[in-house]
OpenMM code with the backbone's topology and positions (N, CA, C; nanometers):
from openmm import Vec3, app, unit

residues = "MET PRO ARG LYS PHE SER ASP GLU PHE LYS ASP LYS ALA VAL ARG LEU ALA GLU GLU LEU VAL GLU LEU GLU GLY CYS SER LYS TRP ALA ALA ALA GLU GLU ILE GLY GLU LYS LEU GLY VAL SER ALA HIS THR LEU ASN ASN TRP LEU LYS PRO VAL LYS ALA SER PRO ASP VAL GLN ARG SER THR GLY GLU SER VAL ASP ASP GLU LEU LYS ARG LEU ARG GLN GLU ASN LYS GLU LEU ARG ARG SER ASN GLU ILE LEU LYS THR ALA SER ALA PHE PHE ALA ALA GLU LEU ASP ARG PRO THR ARG ARG".split()
positions = [
    Vec3(2.9740, 0.6468, -1.8516),
    Vec3(2.9871, 0.5603, -1.7359),
    Vec3(2.9068, 0.6200, -1.6195),
    Vec3(2.8240, 0.5404, -1.5503),
    Vec3(2.7445, 0.5933, -1.4411),
    Vec3(2.8312, 0.6374, -1.3251),
    Vec3(2.7847, 0.7456, -1.2607),
    Vec3(2.8557, 0.7943, -1.1425),
    Vec3(2.8180, 0.7106, -1.0219),
    Vec3(2.9112, 0.6948, -0.9309),
    Vec3(2.8890, 0.6200, -0.8073),
    Vec3(2.8727, 0.7204, -0.6947),
    Vec3(2.7609, 0.7110, -0.6226),
    Vec3(2.7325, 0.8020, -0.5124),
    Vec3(2.7468, 0.7264, -0.3798),
    Vec3(2.7973, 0.7952, -0.2797),
    Vec3(2.8131, 0.7321, -0.1492),
    Vec3(2.6749, 0.7119, -0.0847),
    Vec3(2.6691, 0.6174, 0.0081),
    Vec3(2.5445, 0.5930, 0.0793),
    Vec3(2.5005, 0.7155, 0.1572),
    Vec3(2.5969, 0.7869, 0.2133),
    Vec3(2.5667, 0.9073, 0.2882),
    Vec3(2.5021, 1.0125, 0.1987),
    Vec3(2.5557, 1.0298, 0.0783),
    Vec3(2.4997, 1.1249, -0.0176),
    Vec3(2.3572, 1.0837, -0.0550),
    Vec3(2.3372, 0.9544, -0.0800),
    Vec3(2.2042, 0.9053, -0.1164),
    Vec3(2.1037, 0.9292, -0.0042),
    Vec3(2.1450, 0.8986, 0.1199),
    Vec3(2.0577, 0.9187, 0.2347),
    Vec3(2.0180, 1.0655, 0.2498),
    Vec3(2.1155, 1.1548, 0.2321),
    Vec3(2.0889, 1.2971, 0.2446),
    Vec3(1.9920, 1.3426, 0.1342),
    Vec3(2.0147, 1.2970, 0.0125),
    Vec3(1.9271, 1.3341, -0.0988),
    Vec3(1.7841, 1.2847, -0.0753),
    Vec3(1.7715, 1.1619, -0.0297),
    Vec3(1.6388, 1.1054, -0.0036),
    Vec3(1.5713, 1.1830, 0.1080),
    Vec3(1.6449, 1.2129, 0.2152),
    Vec3(1.5886, 1.2888, 0.3277),
    Vec3(1.5403, 1.4267, 0.2825),
    Vec3(1.6203, 1.4946, 0.1993),
    Vec3(1.5813, 1.6266, 0.1498),
    Vec3(1.4536, 1.6175, 0.0647),
    Vec3(1.4474, 1.5165, -0.0199),
    Vec3(1.3288, 1.4985, -0.1056),
    Vec3(1.2045, 1.4693, -0.0214),
    Vec3(1.2190, 1.3835, 0.0791),
    Vec3(1.1038, 1.3509, 0.1650),
    Vec3(1.0590, 1.4715, 0.2451),
    Vec3(1.1535, 1.5528, 0.2920),
    Vec3(1.1164, 1.6744, 0.3641),
    Vec3(1.0422, 1.7715, 0.2733),
    Vec3(1.0853, 1.7811, 0.1482),
    Vec3(1.0183, 1.8687, 0.0531),
    Vec3(0.8754, 1.8225, 0.0281),
    Vec3(0.8581, 1.6911, 0.0145),
    Vec3(0.7238, 1.6366, -0.0058),
    Vec3(0.6360, 1.6678, 0.1155),
    Vec3(0.6916, 1.6499, 0.2360),
    Vec3(0.6151, 1.6715, 0.3568),
    Vec3(0.5811, 1.8195, 0.3772),
    Vec3(0.6791, 1.9071, 0.3576),
    Vec3(0.6591, 2.0492, 0.3843),
    Vec3(0.5807, 2.1205, 0.2760),
    Vec3(0.6119, 2.0892, 0.1504),
    Vec3(0.5496, 2.1608, 0.0385),
    Vec3(0.4242, 2.0900, -0.0111),
    Vec3(0.4103, 1.9626, 0.0203),
    Vec3(0.2948, 1.8877, -0.0275),
    Vec3(0.3024, 1.8534, -0.1756),
    Vec3(0.4222, 1.8563, -0.2303),
    Vec3(0.4384, 1.8232, -0.3718),
    Vec3(0.4543, 1.6724, -0.3884),
    Vec3(0.4503, 1.6277, -0.5136),
    Vec3(0.4665, 1.4842, -0.5407),
    Vec3(0.6119, 1.4439, -0.5207),
    Vec3(0.6351, 1.3140, -0.5084),
    Vec3(0.7717, 1.2638, -0.4953),
    Vec3(0.8528, 1.2934, -0.6215),
    Vec3(0.7865, 1.2853, -0.7344),
    Vec3(0.8561, 1.3129, -0.8614),
    Vec3(0.8995, 1.4593, -0.8675),
    Vec3(0.8124, 1.5532, -0.8284),
    Vec3(0.8472, 1.6948, -0.8291),
    Vec3(0.9622, 1.7218, -0.7316),
    Vec3(0.9590, 1.6570, -0.6172),
    Vec3(1.0670, 1.6730, -0.5196),
    Vec3(1.1956, 1.6162, -0.5772),
    Vec3(1.1889, 1.5008, -0.6444),
    Vec3(1.3080, 1.4412, -0.7042),
    Vec3(1.3673, 1.5316, -0.8119),
    Vec3(1.2817, 1.5968, -0.8894),
    Vec3(1.3317, 1.6887, -0.9924),
    Vec3(1.4022, 1.8087, -0.9283),
    Vec3(1.3389, 1.8687, -0.8274),
    Vec3(1.3946, 1.9882, -0.7652),
    Vec3(1.5245, 1.9586, -0.6895),
    Vec3(1.5231, 1.8570, -0.6047),
    Vec3(1.6414, 1.8234, -0.5260),
    Vec3(1.7506, 1.7687, -0.6161),
    Vec3(1.7125, 1.6870, -0.7141),
    Vec3(1.8110, 1.6321, -0.8086),
    Vec3(1.8860, 1.7406, -0.8839),
    Vec3(1.8135, 1.8432, -0.9248),
    Vec3(1.8768, 1.9547, -0.9967),
    Vec3(1.9781, 2.0259, -0.9065),
    Vec3(1.9412, 2.0473, -0.7822),
    Vec3(2.0305, 2.1166, -0.6880),
    Vec3(2.1548, 2.0351, -0.6540),
    Vec3(2.1388, 1.9014, -0.6503),
    Vec3(2.2511, 1.8164, -0.6102),
    Vec3(2.3273, 1.7586, -0.7292),
    Vec3(2.2784, 1.7840, -0.8497),
    Vec3(2.3458, 1.7315, -0.9669),
    Vec3(2.3175, 1.5840, -0.9923),
    Vec3(2.1997, 1.5394, -0.9569),
    Vec3(2.1570, 1.4005, -0.9750),
    Vec3(2.0318, 1.4032, -1.0613),
    Vec3(2.0187, 1.3081, -1.1527),
    Vec3(1.8974, 1.3059, -1.2352),
    Vec3(1.7774, 1.2735, -1.1496),
    Vec3(1.6625, 1.3241, -1.1898),
    Vec3(1.5379, 1.2981, -1.1170),
    Vec3(1.5055, 1.1489, -1.1173),
    Vec3(1.5379, 1.0807, -1.2257),
    Vec3(1.5133, 0.9358, -1.2326),
    Vec3(1.5955, 0.8602, -1.1270),
    Vec3(1.7203, 0.8994, -1.1147),
    Vec3(1.8066, 0.8338, -1.0155),
    Vec3(1.7556, 0.8571, -0.8741),
    Vec3(1.7244, 0.9820, -0.8436),
    Vec3(1.6746, 1.0146, -0.7101),
    Vec3(1.5415, 0.9463, -0.6841),
    Vec3(1.4558, 0.9399, -0.7834),
    Vec3(1.3279, 0.8713, -0.7683),
    Vec3(1.3496, 0.7227, -0.7387),
    Vec3(1.4493, 0.6621, -0.8022),
    Vec3(1.4813, 0.5213, -0.7737),
    Vec3(1.5309, 0.5034, -0.6307),
    Vec3(1.6037, 0.6012, -0.5795),
    Vec3(1.6501, 0.5953, -0.4402),
    Vec3(1.5316, 0.6068, -0.3434),
    Vec3(1.4291, 0.6816, -0.3826),
    Vec3(1.3125, 0.7017, -0.2967),
    Vec3(1.2260, 0.5759, -0.2872),
    Vec3(1.2226, 0.4942, -0.3904),
    Vec3(1.1364, 0.3764, -0.3932),
    Vec3(1.1634, 0.2763, -0.2820),
    Vec3(1.2883, 0.2379, -0.2538),
    Vec3(1.3119, 0.1398, -0.1464),
    Vec3(1.2648, 0.1921, -0.0117),
    Vec3(1.2744, 0.3206, 0.0117),
    Vec3(1.2294, 0.3764, 0.1381),
    Vec3(1.0791, 0.3602, 0.1520),
    Vec3(1.0082, 0.3844, 0.0431),
    Vec3(0.8630, 0.3728, 0.0444),
    Vec3(0.8200, 0.2288, 0.0675),
    Vec3(0.8942, 0.1341, 0.0142),
    Vec3(0.8554, -0.0066, 0.0195),
    Vec3(0.8895, -0.0754, 0.1519),
    Vec3(0.9805, -0.0199, 0.2286),
    Vec3(1.0263, -0.0854, 0.3503),
    Vec3(0.9307, -0.0559, 0.4665),
    Vec3(0.8654, -0.1587, 0.5249),
    Vec3(0.7716, -0.1354, 0.6331),
    Vec3(0.8400, -0.1082, 0.7674),
    Vec3(0.9683, -0.1408, 0.7772),
    Vec3(1.0388, -0.1240, 0.9050),
    Vec3(1.1014, 0.0137, 0.9225),
    Vec3(1.0874, 0.0986, 0.8242),
    Vec3(1.1490, 0.2299, 0.8301),
    Vec3(1.0805, 0.3136, 0.9396),
    Vec3(1.1603, 0.3758, 1.0225),
    Vec3(1.1076, 0.4597, 1.1294),
    Vec3(1.0541, 0.5889, 1.0713),
    Vec3(0.9519, 0.6421, 1.1327),
    Vec3(0.8977, 0.7737, 1.0936),
    Vec3(1.0011, 0.8799, 1.1324),
    Vec3(0.9822, 1.0011, 1.0821),
    Vec3(1.0756, 1.1088, 1.1128),
    Vec3(1.0752, 1.1393, 1.2629),
    Vec3(0.9676, 1.1044, 1.3322),
    Vec3(0.9609, 1.1258, 1.4781),
    Vec3(1.0304, 1.0142, 1.5531),
    Vec3(1.0749, 0.9097, 1.4838),
    Vec3(1.1390, 0.7956, 1.5476),
    Vec3(1.0391, 0.6916, 1.5945),
    Vec3(0.9133, 0.7083, 1.5593),
    Vec3(0.8074, 0.6194, 1.6028),
    Vec3(0.7872, 0.5091, 1.5009),
    Vec3(0.7854, 0.3851, 1.5436),
    Vec3(0.7631, 0.2752, 1.4513),
    Vec3(0.6168, 0.2684, 1.4138),
    Vec3(0.5851, 0.1949, 1.3106),
    Vec3(0.4479, 0.1833, 1.2649),
    Vec3(0.3594, 0.1204, 1.3731),
    Vec3(0.4118, 0.0165, 1.4405),
    Vec3(0.3344, -0.0477, 1.5461),
    Vec3(0.3058, 0.0479, 1.6621),
    Vec3(0.4078, 0.1269, 1.7008),
    Vec3(0.3886, 0.2239, 1.8087),
    Vec3(0.2874, 0.3301, 1.7678),
    Vec3(0.2962, 0.3746, 1.6431),
    Vec3(0.2030, 0.4758, 1.5952),
    Vec3(0.0609, 0.4208, 1.5947),
    Vec3(0.0454, 0.2973, 1.5491),
    Vec3(-0.0873, 0.2358, 1.5461),
    Vec3(-0.1456, 0.2232, 1.6860),
    Vec3(-0.0630, 0.1815, 1.7809),
    Vec3(-0.1081, 0.1687, 1.9194),
    Vec3(-0.1489, 0.3045, 1.9754),
    Vec3(-0.0684, 0.4075, 1.9476),
    Vec3(-0.0994, 0.5423, 1.9968),
    Vec3(-0.2293, 0.5931, 1.9350),
    Vec3(-0.2470, 0.5724, 1.8042),
    Vec3(-0.3673, 0.6204, 1.7370),
    Vec3(-0.4929, 0.5472, 1.7814),
    Vec3(-0.4803, 0.4181, 1.8110),
    Vec3(-0.5958, 0.3422, 1.8624),
    Vec3(-0.6362, 0.3934, 1.9999),
    Vec3(-0.5376, 0.4219, 2.0847),
    Vec3(-0.5665, 0.4771, 2.2174),
    Vec3(-0.6326, 0.6146, 2.2055),
    Vec3(-0.5795, 0.6969, 2.1165),
    Vec3(-0.6368, 0.8297, 2.0947),
    Vec3(-0.7808, 0.8183, 2.0443),
    Vec3(-0.8055, 0.7249, 1.9532),
    Vec3(-0.9386, 0.7017, 1.8981),
    Vec3(-1.0341, 0.6603, 2.0089),
    Vec3(-0.9899, 0.5727, 2.0981),
    Vec3(-1.0708, 0.5263, 2.2100),
    Vec3(-1.1096, 0.6441, 2.3006),
    Vec3(-1.0127, 0.7302, 2.3301),
    Vec3(-1.0380, 0.8462, 2.4163),
    Vec3(-1.1353, 0.9439, 2.3491),
    Vec3(-1.1210, 0.9631, 2.2192),
    Vec3(-1.2094, 1.0547, 2.1472),
    Vec3(-1.3523, 1.0005, 2.1412),
    Vec3(-1.3668, 0.8694, 2.1243),
    Vec3(-1.5014, 0.8095, 2.1240),
    Vec3(-1.5666, 0.8281, 2.2620),
    Vec3(-1.4894, 0.8111, 2.3657),
    Vec3(-1.5427, 0.8297, 2.5029),
    Vec3(-1.5844, 0.9744, 2.5223),
    Vec3(-1.5039, 1.0683, 2.4771),
    Vec3(-1.5383, 1.2103, 2.4884),
    Vec3(-1.6659, 1.2415, 2.4108),
    Vec3(-1.6800, 1.1824, 2.2937),
    Vec3(-1.8008, 1.2036, 2.2140),
    Vec3(-1.9253, 1.1539, 2.2880),
    Vec3(-1.9149, 1.0383, 2.3513),
    Vec3(-2.0290, 0.9844, 2.4251),
    Vec3(-2.0680, 1.0754, 2.5406),
    Vec3(-1.9682, 1.1289, 2.6097),
    Vec3(-1.9941, 1.2218, 2.7214),
    Vec3(-2.0644, 1.3461, 2.6678),
    Vec3(-2.0165, 1.3994, 2.5560),
    Vec3(-2.0764, 1.5193, 2.4978),
    Vec3(-2.2191, 1.4934, 2.4492),
    Vec3(-2.2428, 1.3768, 2.3915),
    Vec3(-2.3779, 1.3413, 2.3472),
    Vec3(-2.4731, 1.3351, 2.4657),
    Vec3(-2.4292, 1.2747, 2.5753),
    Vec3(-2.5109, 1.2625, 2.6939),
    Vec3(-2.5403, 1.4022, 2.7518),
    Vec3(-2.4392, 1.4855, 2.7597),
    Vec3(-2.4589, 1.6211, 2.8124),
    Vec3(-2.5512, 1.7011, 2.7212),
    Vec3(-2.5358, 1.6860, 2.5911),
    Vec3(-2.6214, 1.7558, 2.4958),
    Vec3(-2.7672, 1.7147, 2.5115),
    Vec3(-2.7911, 1.5853, 2.5263),
    Vec3(-2.9275, 1.5357, 2.5466),
    Vec3(-2.9862, 1.5894, 2.6768),
    Vec3(-2.9056, 1.5937, 2.7811),
    Vec3(-2.9514, 1.6442, 2.9101),
    Vec3(-2.9944, 1.7903, 2.8998),
    Vec3(-2.9100, 1.8738, 2.8397),
    Vec3(-2.9406, 2.0157, 2.8289),
    Vec3(-3.0548, 2.0427, 2.7315),
    Vec3(-3.0688, 1.9623, 2.6288),
    Vec3(-3.1809, 1.9764, 2.5363),
    Vec3(-3.3117, 1.9451, 2.6078),
    Vec3(-3.3103, 1.8445, 2.6938),
    Vec3(-3.4300, 1.8101, 2.7718),
    Vec3(-3.4641, 1.9234, 2.8678),
    Vec3(-3.3666, 1.9877, 2.9250),
    Vec3(-3.3898, 2.0999, 3.0156),
    Vec3(-3.4550, 2.2166, 2.9416),
    Vec3(-3.4163, 2.2398, 2.8183),
    Vec3(-3.4725, 2.3500, 2.7413),
    Vec3(-3.6180, 2.3196, 2.7008),
    Vec3(-3.6502, 2.1945, 2.6798),
    Vec3(-3.7849, 2.1548, 2.6392),
    Vec3(-3.8831, 2.1518, 2.7557),
    Vec3(-3.8331, 2.1488, 2.8767),
    Vec3(-3.9171, 2.1406, 2.9956),
    Vec3(-3.9885, 2.2738, 3.0172),
    Vec3(-4.1210, 2.2706, 3.0445),
    Vec3(-4.1943, 2.3970, 3.0677),
    Vec3(-4.1458, 2.4636, 3.1972),
    Vec3(-4.1424, 2.5940, 3.1963),
    Vec3(-4.0957, 2.6683, 3.3147),
    Vec3(-4.2141, 2.7011, 3.4033),
    Vec3(-4.1911, 2.7102, 3.5329),
    Vec3(-4.2950, 2.7482, 3.6300),
    Vec3(-4.2842, 2.8963, 3.6568),
    Vec3(-4.3988, 2.9588, 3.6729),
    Vec3(-4.3983, 3.1021, 3.7055),
    Vec3(-4.4583, 3.1257, 3.8391),
] * unit.nanometer
topology = app.Topology()
chain = topology.addChain("A")
for resn in residues:
    res = topology.addResidue(resn, chain)
    for name in ("N", "CA", "C"):
        topology.addAtom(name, app.Element.getBySymbol(name[0]), res)
């Protein structure tokens, strides 16, 4: 007969597996095997618990940032970096022209 796990237990197991994936850089399956063994849950069961989290687009990131907020922040950061690159290109061209200019003695 299958064991029944509480939602709290499932959430904790999923959180531990996701942290292991993030910190160790291992696959979700490897994390499910390791965490499952420690908690007494089969890797298949834990892997099934991980799937709904992956599929849900409304899930908040670990920082509490939604996908839309993250996208907005990254677009703003990208805009600022492009502007910085243009400034550096202009400065580089200016100084390169100064080096190519003949000197007076």
